[in-house]
C-alpha positions as CSV (number, residue, x, y, z in Angstrom):
1,X,10.3,94.0,32.3
2,X,10.6,97.6,31.2
3,X,11.4,100.0,34.0
4,X,10.0,97.9,36.8
5,X,11.9,98.0,40.1
6,X,13.3,94.8,41.4
7,X,13.6,94.0,45.0
8,X,17.1,93.6,46.4
9,X,18.0,89.9,46.6
10,X,18.6,88.8,50.2
11,X,21.6,86.8,51.3
12,X,19.2,84.1,52.3
13,X,17.8,83.9,48.8
14,X,21.3,83.7,47.3
15,X,22.2,80.8,49.7
16,X,19.0,79.0,48.9
17,X,19.5,79.3,45.1
18,X,23.1,78.0,45.4
19,X,22.0,75.2,47.7
20,X,19.2,74.0,45.5
21,X,21.2,74.1,42.3
22,X,19.7,77.3,40.7
23,X,22.9,79.2,39.8
24,X,21.1,80.8,36.8
25,X,19.0,82.8,39.3
26,X,22.3,83.9,41.0
27,X,23.7,84.9,37.6
28,X,20.6,87.0,36.8
29,X,20.9,88.7,40.2
30,X,24.5,89.5,39.5
31,X,23.6,91.0,36.1
32,X,20.9,93.1,37.7
33,X,22.9,94.2,40.7
34,X,26.7,94.0,40.5
35,X,27.0,94.3,44.3
36,X,25.6,90.7,44.5
37,X,28.9,89.3,43.4
38,X,30.7,91.1,46.2
39,X,28.2,89.9,48.7
40,X,28.6,86.3,47.5
41,X,32.3,86.5,47.9
42,X,31.9,87.8,51.4
43,X,29.4,85.1,52.2
44,X,31.6,82.3,51.0
45,X,35.0,83.6,52.1
46,X,36.8,81.7,54.8
47,X,38.3,83.4,57.7
48,X,42.1,83.4,57.9
49,X,41.9,81.1,60.9
50,X,40.0,78.5,58.9
51,X,42.3,78.7,55.9
52,X,45.4,78.2,58.1
53,X,43.7,75.2,59.8
54,X,42.9,73.7,56.4
55,X,46.5,74.3,55.2
56,X,47.8,72.5,58.3
57,X,45.5,69.6,57.7
58,X,46.3,69.0,54.1
59,X,50.0,69.8,54.1
60,X,51.9,66.6,54.2
61,X,54.5,66.0,56.9
62,X,58.1,66.6,55.9
63,X,58.9,62.9,55.9
64,X,55.9,61.9,53.8
65,X,57.6,61.2,50.6
66,X,60.3,59.2,52.3
67,X,57.7,57.1,54.1
68,X,55.7,56.5,50.9
69,X,58.9,55.5,49.0
70,X,59.8,53.1,51.8
71,X,56.3,51.6,51.8
72,X,56.5,51.0,48.1
73,X,59.9,49.4,48.3
74,X,58.7,47.1,51.1
75,X,55.7,46.1,49.1
76,X,57.7,45.4,46.1
77,X,60.2,43.4,48.2
78,X,57.3,41.4,49.7
79,X,55.8,40.7,46.3
80,X,59.2,39.5,45.1
81,X,59.5,37.2,48.1
82,X,56.1,35.7,47.5
83,X,56.8,35.3,43.8
84,X,60.0,33.6,44.5
85,X,58.4,31.2,47.0
86,X,55.6,30.4,44.4
87,X,58.3,29.7,41.7
88,X,60.2,27.4,44.1
89,X,57.0,25.5,45.0
90,X,56.2,25.2,41.3
91,X,59.7,24.0,40.5
92,X,59.4,21.3,43.1
93,X,56.1,20.1,41.6
94,X,57.6,20.0,38.1
95,X,60.7,18.1,39.4
96,X,58.4,15.6,41.1
97,X,56.4,15.1,37.8
98,X,59.6,14.6,35.9
99,X,60.8,12.0,38.3
100,X,57.7,10.0,37.9
101,X,58.0,9.8,34.1
102,X,60.2,6.9,32.9
103,X,60.9,5.5,29.5
104,X,58.2,2.9,30.0
105,X,55.5,5.5,30.9
106,X,56.2,8.4,28.6
107,X,52.5,8.5,27.9
108,X,52.1,10.1,31.4
109,X,50.8,7.0,33.3
110,X,52.0,6.6,36.8
111,X,54.6,3.8,37.4
112,X,52.7,2.2,40.3
113,X,49.4,1.8,38.3
114,X,48.2,-1.7,37.5
115,X,47.1,-1.1,33.9
116,X,49.0,-4.1,32.5
C-alpha cells in the first residue's frame, strides 16, 4: 500500500458490509480511520424514544410471576387429577381380573369358557 491515499468509507458502504456479512472490511476501515467506529455507533444507536418503547414491551407486568406460579400450580394439580383417575381406572381393571381368577382357573383361563 505504501503512502497511497484511501477514500473515506461511506456510511452506505459500512451498512452494506455489515448487511452482507463482511465485518472484516469494517474492521479494516476502523483501523484505517478511527472515526469510522464513531460513525458506526451513531448509525446503529437507537433514539431514546425507541429504547423506552422497547423497555415497555419487554418489561413484564407486575403480576407476571404470580400469574406464572398460579399457572404452574394449576397444571400440576390438573396432572395430579388425571393421574389419580388413571390409577383408579387401572385399579378397577385389576380388581376385575382378580375376581375372574378362581382356584380352578389359576392358569388364567376364563371361568365361562368351554374348554373342558
